[in-house]
VOPAGU-2260 file (C-alpha; in pm, 1 decimal, decimal comma):
REM VOPAGU-2260
SITE   aa  ch    i         X         Y         Z
SITE  UNK   A    0   -2250,9      -3,2   -2186,9
SITE  UNK   A    1   -2474,9    -222,8   -2397,6
SITE  UNK   A    2   -2813,2    -343,6   -2277,1
SITE  UNK   A    3   -2679,4    -697,3   -2257,4
SITE  UNK   A    4   -2394,4    -596,6   -2025,6
SITE  UNK   A    5   -2625,7    -385,0   -1813,2
SITE  UNK   A    6   -2861,2    -680,2   -1779,7
SITE  UNK   A    7   -2576,4    -908,7   -1670,0
SITE  UNK   A    8   -2452,2    -656,2   -1411,3
SITE  UNK   A    9   -2806,6    -610,8   -1276,5
SITE  UNK   A   10   -2850,6    -985,0   -1242,2
SITE  UNK   A   11   -2519,2   -1010,8   -1055,6
SITE  UNK   A   12   -2626,0    -734,2    -816,6
SITE  UNK   A   13   -2957,1    -904,2    -749,6
SITE  UNK   A   14   -2777,6   -1232,8    -683,1
SITE  UNK   A   15   -2538,5   -1062,2    -440,6
SITE  UNK   A   16   -2823,7    -890,8    -258,1
SITE  UNK   A   17   -3011,3   -1217,8    -235,8
SITE  UNK   A   18   -2708,1   -1398,8     -94,8
SITE  UNK   A   19   -2651,6   -1117,3     154,2
SITE  UNK   A   20   -3013,7   -1135,0     263,5
SITE  UNK   A   21   -2988,5   -1508,9     316,7
SITE  UNK   A   22   -2664,5   -1467,2     515,9
SITE  UNK   A   23   -2815,0   -1192,4     729,8
SITE  UNK   A   24   -3122,9   -1404,1     795,7
SITE  UNK   A   25   -2906,4   -1699,6     898,1
SITE  UNK   A   26   -2696,4   -1470,0    1124,4
SITE  UNK   A   27   -3008,1   -1337,1    1294,3
SITE  UNK   A   28   -3139,7   -1688,3    1346,0
SITE  UNK   A   29   -2805,0   -1795,2    1492,4
SITE  UNK   A   30   -2802,7   -1494,3    1726,1
SITE  UNK   A   31   -3159,8   -1564,2    1839,9
SITE  UNK   A   32   -3071,4   -1928,5    1895,6
SITE  UNK   A   33   -2764,9   -1827,6    2093,0
SITE  UNK   A   34   -2970,7   -1590,6    2305,8
SITE  UNK   A   35   -3232,1   -1859,1    2365,5
SITE  UNK   A   36   -2958,8   -2104,5    2455,0
SITE  UNK   A   37   -2804,8   -1847,8    2688,1
SITE  UNK   A   38   -3139,0   -1788,0    2855,9
SITE  UNK   A   39   -3183,1   -2159,2    2904,5
SITE  UNK   A   40   -2823,5   -2190,4    3023,4
SITE  UNK   A   41   -2884,5   -2002,5    3349,2
SITE  UNK   A   42   -2726,1   -2220,9    3611,2
SITE  UNK   A   43   -2751,2   -2230,4    3985,3
SITE  UNK   A   44   -2445,5   -2086,5    4150,8
SITE  UNK   A   45   -2578,3   -2186,8    4489,1
SITE  UNK   A   46   -2913,8   -2314,8    4609,9
SITE  UNK   A   47   -2945,4   -2328,4    4985,4
SITE  UNK   A   48   -3226,4   -2434,2    5215,6
SITE  UNK   A   49   -3270,8   -2462,5    5590,8
SITE  UNK   A   50   -3001,1   -2204,3    5661,0
SITE  UNK   A   51   -2900,0   -2202,8    6027,4
SITE  UNK   A   52   -2604,1   -1966,3    6031,6
SITE  UNK   A   53   -2477,5   -1681,6    5815,1
SITE  UNK   A   54   -2129,0   -1533,5    5845,9
SITE  UNK   A   55   -2066,1   -1213,5    5652,0
SITE  UNK   A   56   -1732,8   -1034,2    5610,9
SITE  UNK   A   57   -1783,4    -684,1    5472,3
SITE  UNK   A   58   -1583,9    -360,9    5501,4
SITE  UNK   A   59   -1334,8    -518,9    5740,0
SITE  UNK   A   60   -1606,0    -639,0    5979,0
SITE  UNK   A   61   -1732,1    -991,6    6032,5
SITE  UNK   A   62   -2085,4   -1054,7    6154,7
SITE  UNK   A   63   -2205,7   -1402,1    6251,6
SITE  UNK   A   64   -2579,2   -1465,8    6280,1
SITE  UNK   A   65   -2733,1   -1783,8    6418,3
SITE  UNK   A   66   -3093,8   -1893,4    6387,2
SITE  UNK   A   67   -3256,7   -1961,5    6724,2
SITE  UNK   A   68   -3609,4   -2090,0    6658,9
SITE  UNK   A   69   -3794,9   -1805,1    6489,7
SITE  UNK   A   70   -3532,2   -1550,9    6593,9
SITE  UNK   A   71   -3174,2   -1468,3    6497,2
SITE  UNK   A   72   -2892,7   -1377,4    6733,5
SITE  UNK   A   73   -2549,3   -1223,2    6695,1
SITE  UNK   A   74   -2316,1   -1514,0    6771,9
SITE  UNK   A   75   -2043,1   -1292,6    6916,2
SITE  UNK   A   76   -2286,4   -1086,7    7124,4
SITE  UNK   A   77   -2621,1   -1259,4    7187,8
SITE  UNK   A   78   -2747,2    -949,1    7370,5
SITE  UNK   A   79   -2707,4    -737,4    7057,6
SITE  UNK   A   80   -3054,0    -625,8    6937,0
SITE  UNK   A   81   -3027,9    -780,2    6591,3
SITE  UNK   A   82   -3320,6    -704,9    6360,9
SITE  UNK   A   83   -3422,7   -1048,7    6231,3
SITE  UNK   A   84   -3553,9    -905,8    5905,3
SITE  UNK   A   85   -3195,3    -862,0    5781,3
SITE  UNK   A   86   -3073,2   -1223,9    5812,4
SITE  UNK   A   87   -3409,2   -1335,6    5675,6
SITE  UNK   A   88   -3349,8   -1119,4    5368,7
SITE  UNK   A   89   -3006,0   -1276,5    5333,4
SITE  UNK   A   90   -3142,6   -1629,5    5359,8
SITE  UNK   A   91   -3406,5   -1546,2    5100,4
SITE  UNK   A   92   -3142,2   -1405,7    4862,9
SITE  UNK   A   93   -2938,0   -1725,1    4895,8
SITE  UNK   A   94   -3232,1   -1956,5    4833,5
SITE  UNK   A   95   -3137,2   -1965,4    4466,1
SITE  UNK   A   96   -2851,8   -1762,6    4320,2
SITE  UNK   A   97   -2828,1   -1807,6    3942,9
SITE  UNK   A   98   -2586,6   -1688,2    3676,8
SITE  UNK   A   99   -2659,7   -1626,1    3310,2
SITE  UNK   A  100   -2294,8   -1674,4    3217,4
SITE  UNK   A  101   -1955,2   -1756,6    3356,2
SITE  UNK   A  102   -1624,6   -1597,0    3260,7
SITE  UNK   A  103   -1261,8   -1699,8    3267,2
SITE  UNK   A  104    -943,4   -1515,9    3347,9
SITE  UNK   A  105    -726,1   -1406,3    3634,8
SITE  UNK   A  106    -928,1   -1366,4    3955,4
SITE  UNK   A  107    -769,6   -1024,1    4006,2
SITE  UNK   A  108    -946,9    -903,0    3692,4
SITE  UNK   A  109   -1277,9    -947,6    3871,3
SITE  UNK   A  110   -1179,7    -829,3    4217,9
SITE  UNK   A  111   -1185,9   -1185,7    4347,6
SITE  UNK   A  112    -824,2   -1194,7    4459,4
SITE  UNK   A  113    -936,5    -969,0    4747,6
SITE  UNK   A  114   -1318,0   -1006,9    4760,6
SITE  UNK   A  115   -1514,3    -710,8    4893,5
SITE  UNK   A  116   -1768,5    -950,2    5040,9
SITE  UNK   A  117   -1744,1   -1304,9    5177,9
SITE  UNK   A  118   -2055,6   -1502,6    5268,2
SITE  UNK   A  119   -2038,7   -1833,5    5455,4
SITE  UNK   A  120   -2360,3   -2023,8    5512,6
SITE  UNK   A  121   -2418,4   -2326,8    5733,9
SITE  UNK   A  122   -2721,5   -2547,7    5680,2
SITE  UNK   A  123   -2897,4   -2781,4    5922,4
SITE  UNK   A  124   -2662,6   -3066,5    5830,6
SITE  UNK   A  125   -2361,4   -2855,2    5925,6
SITE  UNK   A  126   -2244,3   -2817,2    5566,5
SITE  UNK   A  127   -2071,5   -2485,0    5499,3
SITE  UNK   A  128   -2092,5   -2305,2    5165,7
SITE  UNK   A  129   -1877,7   -1997,3    5104,7
SITE  UNK   A  130   -1935,5   -1743,1    4830,7
SITE  UNK   A  131   -1683,3   -1471,8    4741,5
SITE  UNK   A  132   -1808,3   -1153,0    4573,6
SITE  UNK   A  133   -1575,1    -927,1    4377,9
SITE  UNK   A  134   -1620,7    -621,8    4158,2
SITE  UNK   A  135   -1940,0    -491,4    4005,9
SITE  UNK   A  136   -1958,5    -467,0    3626,9
SITE  UNK   A  137   -2024,7    -100,5    3553,8
SITE  UNK   A  138   -2211,9    -182,2    3230,4
SITE  UNK   A  139   -2433,6    -475,8    3327,4
SITE  UNK   A  140   -2466,8    -399,5    3698,6
SITE  UNK   A  141   -2383,3    -763,8    3777,1
SITE  UNK   A  142   -2132,1    -878,2    4036,8
SITE  UNK   A  143   -1852,5   -1128,2    3982,4
SITE  UNK   A  144   -1856,3   -1416,2    4227,7
SITE  UNK   A  145   -1712,3   -1760,5    4284,2
SITE  UNK   A  146   -1761,1   -2046,0    4524,4
SITE  UNK   A  147   -1485,8   -2155,4    4758,8
SITE  UNK   A  148   -1296,2   -2443,7    4602,0
SITE  UNK   A  149   -1390,3   -2346,6    4246,0
SITE  UNK   A  150   -1211,7   -2126,1    3994,7
SITE  UNK   A  151   -1528,4   -2062,7    3790,9
SITE  UNK   A  152   -1627,9   -1696,1    3796,6
SITE  UNK   A  153   -2000,0   -1623,1    3770,6
SITE  UNK   A  154   -2195,3   -1304,8    3714,2
SITE  UNK   A  155   -2480,3   -1269,0    3962,1
SITE  UNK   A  156   -2754,6   -1010,8    4010,6
SITE  UNK   A  157   -2711,5    -724,2    4257,0
SITE  UNK   A  158   -3032,0    -838,0    4432,9
SITE  UNK   A  159   -2840,5   -1143,8    4550,9
SITE  UNK   A  160   -2559,9    -927,7    4690,7
SITE  UNK   A  161   -2711,0    -607,4    4831,8
SITE  UNK   A  162   -2873,3    -767,6    5143,3
SITE  UNK   A  163   -2524,6    -856,4    5270,5
SITE  UNK   A  164   -2365,8    -514,3    5227,9
SITE  UNK   A  165   -2446,1    -389,7    5576,6
SITE  UNK   A  166   -2243,4    -340,0    5890,0
SITE  UNK   A  167   -2352,2    -470,2    6230,7
SITE  UNK   A  168   -2491,7    -137,3    6342,5
SITE  UNK   A  169   -2693,5    -107,6    6022,5
SITE  UNK   A  170   -2876,1    -423,5    6129,3
SITE  UNK   A  171   -2965,2    -309,6    6478,9
SITE  UNK   A  172   -3326,7    -322,4    6588,9
SITE  UNK   A  173   -3394,5      25,1    6718,9
SITE  UNK   A  174   -3663,5     118,1    6965,0
SITE  UNK   A  175   -3922,7     375,6    6869,9
SITE  UNK   A  176   -3809,5     716,0    6991,5
SITE  UNK   A  177   -4059,2     853,1    7245,2
SITE  UNK   A  178   -4264,2    1147,6    7127,1
SITE  UNK   A  179   -4467,9    1398,0    7324,0
SITE  UNK   A  180   -4762,0    1589,5    7176,5
SITE  UNK   A  181   -4726,9    1960,6    7244,2
SITE  UNK   A  182   -5095,9    1996,5    7333,3
SITE  UNK   A  183   -5053,8    1745,8    7617,7
SITE  UNK   A  184   -4781,0    1944,9    7794,4
SITE  UNK   A  185   -4884,7    2134,5    8110,3
SITE  UNK   A  186   -4540,6    2220,2    8241,8
SITE  UNK   A  187   -4192,1    2238,0    8093,2
SITE  UNK   A  188   -3861,9    2322,6    8261,0
SITE  UNK   A  189   -3537,4    2404,9    8081,6
SITE  UNK   A  190   -3209,1    2388,4    8271,0
SITE  UNK   A  191   -2882,7    2522,4    8130,0
SITE  UNK   A  192   -2596,7    2522,9    8373,0
SITE  UNK   A  193   -2718,2    2702,0    8685,7
SITE  UNK   A  194   -2997,4    2883,4    8500,9
SITE  UNK   A  195   -3345,8    2735,8    8502,3
SITE  UNK   A  196   -3675,9    2847,2    8354,7
SITE  UNK   A  197   -4020,6    2693,9    8390,2
SITE  UNK   A  198   -4332,5    2757,5    8184,0
SITE  UNK   A  199   -4682,4    2646,5    8277,4
SITE  UNK   A  200   -4968,3    2587,0    8036,0
SITE  UNK   A  201   -5332,9    2621,0    8142,8
SITE  UNK   A  202   -5574,8    2553,2    7861,1
SITE  UNK   A  203   -5860,3    2724,8    8048,3
SITE  UNK   A  204   -5649,3    3026,2    8141,9
SITE  UNK   A  205   -5587,4    3163,8    8491,7
SITE  UNK   A  206   -5859,8    3351,6    8682,2
SITE  UNK   A  207   -5621,4    3623,6    8801,1
SITE  UNK   A  208   -5498,6    3703,7    8447,9
SITE  UNK   A  209   -5655,8    4013,6    8294,7
SITE  UNK   A  210   -5764,3    3814,4    7986,1
SITE  UNK   A  211   -5901,5    3462,1    7953,5
SITE  UNK   A  212   -5712,7    3421,9    7623,7
SITE  UNK   A  213   -5377,4    3383,9    7803,2
SITE  UNK   A  214   -5278,7    3021,8    7845,5
SITE  UNK   A  215   -4900,8    3029,3    7902,2
SITE  UNK   A  216   -4750,4    3151,9    8227,3
SITE  UNK   A  217   -4428,7    3160,9    8421,9
SITE  UNK   A  218   -4416,9    3122,8    8801,9
SITE  UNK   A  219   -4340,4    3462,5    8949,0
SITE  UNK   A  220   -4082,8    3513,2    9223,8
SITE  UNK   A  221   -4348,3    3686,6    9436,0
SITE  UNK   A  222   -4591,5    3400,1    9392,9
SITE  UNK   A  223   -4867,9    3349,0    9142,2
SITE  UNK   A  224   -4813,9    3339,5    8766,8
SITE  UNK   A  225   -4686,7    3590,5    8515,3
SITE  UNK   A  226   -4826,8    3593,6    8161,0
SITE  UNK   A  227   -4582,0    3506,3    7882,1
SITE  UNK   A  228   -4615,4    3535,8    7505,2
SITE  UNK   A  229   -4801,4    3228,7    7374,9
SITE  UNK   A  230   -4629,9    3223,3    7034,7
SITE  UNK   A  231   -4288,6    3240,7    7195,4
SITE  UNK   A  232   -4374,3    2973,2    7449,9
SITE  UNK   A  233   -4508,3    2732,4    7189,9
SITE  UNK   A  234   -4208,5    2793,6    6963,2
SITE  UNK   A  235   -3979,9    2721,4    7257,7
SITE  UNK   A  236   -4173,9    2407,6    7342,9
SITE  UNK   A  237   -4168,4    2289,7    6981,9
SITE  UNK   A  238   -3789,3    2327,8    6974,0
SITE  UNK   A  239   -3757,1    2132,5    7298,5
SITE  UNK   A  240   -3973,5    1845,4    7172,4
SITE  UNK   A  241   -3855,5    1839,0    6812,7
SITE  UNK   A  242   -3598,0    1562,9    6864,0
SITE  UNK   A  243   -3506,7    1365,0    6552,5
SITE  UNK   A  244   -3366,1    1012,5    6579,5
SITE  UNK   A  245   -3064,0     973,9    6348,5
SITE  UNK   A  246   -2915,7     642,8    6454,9
SITE  UNK   A  247   -2755,8     439,1    6729,0
SITE  UNK   A  248   -2403,8     515,5    6845,3
SITE  UNK   A  249   -2354,6     249,9    7115,8
SITE  UNK   A  250   -2638,7      13,5    7196,1
SITE  UNK   A  251   -2503,2     -72,3    7544,1
SITE  UNK   A  252   -2385,2     274,4    7641,7
SITE  UNK   A  253   -2264,0     319,7    7999,2
SITE  UNK   A  254   -2356,5     610,1    8223,9
SITE  UNK   A  255   -2016,7     758,9    8145,7
SITE  UNK   A  256   -2089,8     742,5    7769,9
SITE  UNK   A  257   -2424,9     913,6    7816,5
SITE  UNK   A  258   -2272,2    1181,2    8039,3
SITE  UNK   A  259   -2006,7    1255,2    7778,3
SITE  UNK   A  260   -2267,0    1295,0    7502,0
SITE  UNK   A  261   -2490,9    1509,5    7718,8
SITE  UNK   A  262   -2223,6    1771,1    7780,1
SITE  UNK   A  263   -2290,5    2094,9    7589,9
SITE  UNK   A  264   -2050,0    2160,4    7300,2
């Protein structure tokens, strides 16, 4: 190839590279503009204030919560010990639910033909707003949702959804389980069927014991006290007092319920 031809080919390559660079630059600018536009296009799905009632249908259960002054009650069971922090979290999540984008298509594609979660909110004016929540996008972590009366499907953050994914018993206000310090115990009795055993603790010992170091005793059948092994007694006491609270089964349990649970396995 002559120098002249090589020069022409080189010029053509440079021109092509230059055009490609310009096109790439324009593409990047368009993408950045689109992203900026998308960021500015966040729209309010729902913006609620002065919420007075929240109805949540989740996992086949419906829970209705009504604001009563500074407190919240379970509408269907006002005596239910509802922890007010949960409806407050819900109200806070609904203060402003936004979506970065909306999608189109069959509602079944997004799990909105049979929503896993339905939220109905009533404000002070009595206006009801209902939000349906469908599937979660496994890639973005966003949920698909739509408002009642609208076919627009939005993607909303999980933070706006998670406060509602609780059952009634997961929102119960539990009492602190009573605890007893082992060093405050002076007497403990264990009954199993007809058998019964009692241990007595005397921090200063017992004058009739042959050593002042003994502090745990068992009442003897002939009167007085019999020395027992301290390590064994304290291990036994620790087992008796080491009760761990796991949850609430029935908040208004009857005596019959308690008796059934107290039976040995």
